[in-house]
N, C-alpha and C positions, 0 to 999 in steps of 0.2 A: 407864444414859449410859457408865460409867468401863468396863463391858465392848466398850461401841461402839466407843470410844478406842482401848482398846487391839488390837481386832482393826485397825481402820485403822492405828495407828502399825504394828503386824508386816506388812500388807500395804505399806506405803511403804516401809518398811526393803529387804521383797524385791524389790518393783519398783527401788530405788536397786540393788544385788547384782545383777541382771539387769543392769542399762544399765552397769554398773562393767566386768561379766564381757565384755560384748558389745566394748564399746570396747578393754579388751585386747586381744580374739582381734583386732581389727581390725590394729592397731598394735603388737602385743607379737609379731610375729612372726619366731620362729629364722630365720639369711639362706638364702635360698632355698628354704623355702618356699612355697607360693603362698599370697596374702589368701583369703579367700574370696569378693571381689568377679573374683579371674583363676578360682574356679573355677567358676560362674556356668553355667548355658544360654544361650548365643548370644554366650559372651564366644571370639572367636577366637584368642584366645594362650593358651584354655583349659590346653594344654598347655605352655607353656613356664615355661621356669624359669631364671635365673641361680644356679645350688648349684656350690659349692664343695666338694664332699662331703669335703674334703681336710682340712678344719678341719672338723669338728664341736664343735657346740655342748657344751664344756665342763660333764659331769653325769654324772651315772650312769644316767640317761635319754637316749639319745638320738634325738632330734628324726628320727623313722622316716615318719612317712604324714598324711595327712591325707583328709578321706570328703568326696566331691564326685560331682557330677553330672556322666555324662561323654557329651559327642557319639558318638554311631554313626555308623560312618562310612558313605559311602555303597556300597562295595564292598569287597570284600577279595579276598585271594591265598590259597591255600591246597597246595603242592607243584606250582605253576606252574599253575593250573587258576583264575584271575578270573572273581568271579560276580558279577552284582547282589545289592543287599541293598533294594531298590526296595518290593518285595513286603512288604508288613504284616506278613505271618504271620514270613517271616527276619530282617526288622529288627527285631521284639519277642523274638526267638529272643536275635537275637544281645544286643542291647539288656541282656538280662536275665544273660545271664552275664557280660559285662562288668563289670558293679555288683554282680554276686555275689561275685564273684572281687577287682576292685580294691577292694573294700569289708568284705572276709573278714581284719582283717587280719593276723591271726596267722596264719593259715595260708599269707598269699601270701608274709609274711614268708621264712617256715619254706622255702617253695618256693623263694624267689628264693635265699635263702642254698645250700640244696642246688644246686642248679640250677650254681650255683659250682663242684661238686667235681661232678658227674656227666657234661652235657651234652657235653661236647669229648670226655669219652670214648665215649658214645653216635654225638656226630657223625658223630667217626670209620668206626666200626663200621659206620653206615648209608649212608657214601660210597661204604666198600668196597665196599659188597652192592648198589650201585645201586638205593637206600630211596631217596627225596628230603628232605630233612635237616629240613624240617619235623611229620615223625613223631614226633620225638625228645621231642616237645612231650606226646604220648600219655601218657607214663612218668608227665608230672605229675598229669594228669589220672587215671590207673587208680592209680596207688600213694602220688602224691605222692615221687617218691623211693626209697619205703620198701623197701629188699631184703627187709623180714620180713612184706606186706605180705601180708592174710587173705581173702577176701571171706569170705559164707559158701555161697557155692558151692564154696566150698574150690580156688579160682584164688589164685595163688599168686608173690608176687613183684613184683620192676619192671612185669612185661608181664601180669601177674594170668594166670598160663597154669595151663589143668586136662590136669589129671595125661594124658590120651588127648591133649591137644595137642601136649603137651611131649614122648614120647614119639614121635608123627609126625614130628616134628621135632629127629627124634634129639639132645634130652634125656634123660638118668641121672635116675631115681625111683626109689629105693627107700628101707628102712627108713637107710640110713648114706652115703648120696646122693641131694640135692635139687637137681637145678644150674635147678632156676626161680628159687633162690633165689639164683645167682649174676646177678648185673649183669649179668656179660658177655658166657657163655652165654646166656644166654637172649635176650638184645638180638639175640643173631645167630640163635635159633633163631622170633623174631616177624620178622626182615627175610624169611627161607622161605615164613610166613607171606604175608607181606606181597606179594612177587612174585608168589605164585599166585595171592592175592585181586588184583590186576592184569592176570593175563592172562586170568580171569576175565570182572572188569568193566570194565577199560580205562582207567577212573579214579581218580586217588586218593583222591579226592572219596568215590566208593562204599568202595572197600577202605577209608576208615579209619571208613564207618559199618559195612561188617561188620566188622571187625573187636570192632564190641560187641556186636554181636547173632548174628555167625556170619555165612560167608559162604554157606552154602545157605536159612538162617530169611534173609534180604538177601533174593537170590533169587526164592524163594517172594512178600514183599511187592510187591516190583519187578514179576511175572509176573502178578499180581493186580488186580493196580491199573494194567496196561498203562502202564509208566513205566518210562523207565532212568534216572534221576535220581534221587539221596538231596534234595534240594530239591524235588521234586513229587513225591514216596510218603507215604501219613499209616501212623507209627507210633510203637512205642510211646513213654512219655513220656524214659524215661533215652535209650535211642538217638535220638530230636528232637534230646534239649539233644548229645546226646556231640561234634559237631561245631562247635559251638557252644562250647560249652567248653576243647575243643582251641584254636579260634582267640582267644580271648580269653584262655587264659595265654600264647600263642606273644606277643601282644600290649604283657601286662605284662613279660614275661621277659626280651626283646626292647630296653625302655626302660621301667624302674618308673621314672627320676626323672619321665618325663608324665601316671604314672600317681602322681605325692606319695611312691614307700618310697623312702626315704633310705638305701640302707645302706652304711656306711662301708665299704674295705675288709677292710680287718681281722677287719668282724666275720663274711665270709660264709668257709663252707666249703670246706676241698681237703682232694684226697687224697696223702698221705704219702708218702715214698719204700716202694715193694717191694719184697720180694727175692722173686720167684720158687724154688720149692724142690721139684723134681722128687722126685716119690715112687713108686717101680716096686715097693717091696713091701707088703706090708701093715702097718698100727700099729694097736699093739693098745691103746697109752695116748696116746691126744693131749693131754692133761697133763701125760706128760712129753715130749709130744717139744716142746709149746710149751717147756718150761722149756728143751729143749738149745736151742733157738736163740732163749732170754734172752727172750722173751713169759711172760704168763700166759695161762691157756686162754679167758680171755673175750677179751683181745687177738689170738689166733687166733681165736677163732668172729668176731669183727667185721669182720675179711675174706674169710672165708672161710663164711658161710652156708646156704653148700652140703653142709655137714658137719653131718650130723645126727645124728651118736651121738657117744660117746667114743672111738671106737673108727673105724678104716680099713682096707676088706677088698681089697685088688688083687686084680685077676683080669684081666690081659690085657692091661691102660690102663695107661697112666701118666695119673697128676696131679698138678698144680703147685699147693703152697698160698704163699701169699700171706702172709711173714713185713715184717711192718712196721719200717724203719728211724729212726721217729719216736724221739727217746732220751726223750722224754717218757711211750714208750710200751713202753720196754725195761724190765729187771726191775730192780730194787735192783741187786744181784747184779754185771747188767752195765754199769752205767754208771759202776762204782768203777774 
């Protein structure tokens, strides 16, 4: 009997604790973060907040997100091409990627932070080359804005370029220099690929799909199934998810607060001032070169990841090595 009373008491305490937690969640929300009711499906104002992120809650932990159900859009636009999500297959594929990325909090928070550093530079290169701005979001899903990203197939860098593809589009790849690791030069190379693919397919949506599976691979699938659109072709799961991953990241990065991400401006990553040093002669010791420019070898490699060895052999080419001007990244002797 006493054992039964003890069990009942424990269950009662647990129930009371649960009630207290629910009430706290409902009424003790930090300023600007939507309540659970606002996040429920069917609420027309699910994405509306009154946040003032200039004054985050004073704490070591900054409120940044809430998990919630997202209303899937009826139609979307990518690179100027608008399409409907009325077909259940397309709607469910988009629904999956929206919820994966909006609720994969650690990954998405880091994407938002890194995007602040890289998207302005990538956007400028895309515009200069006549490629729609939406293609900048491919970098987010290909590499997570990680210039050191490497796939099991040995695709490397921001745009995950294979060695042969990189050389086809004028990037240098050898033991000392691998320009796939250079965010700027690899973006230039990716633009050449994307424009060539557009000449073949005439649709930027199809171009995006071909970036994942390859131009010839995508073309073969279209021909075999007698269709001409990514939305009508039966294809492998990775490519089938690909465009919808890009679109979901686009939606989140364009308006992170609408998806519950509140990142104070001082928490976003930024690019420091960099000075370009032209190199026309071989460098036998990059450690010594770094010290001559008042930075460590670590900082040299941070802003020049394309340097793959501790020396650089120059053959009829001029290189630009970027030197950080951030005082905190200068060697101690240079700060005095």
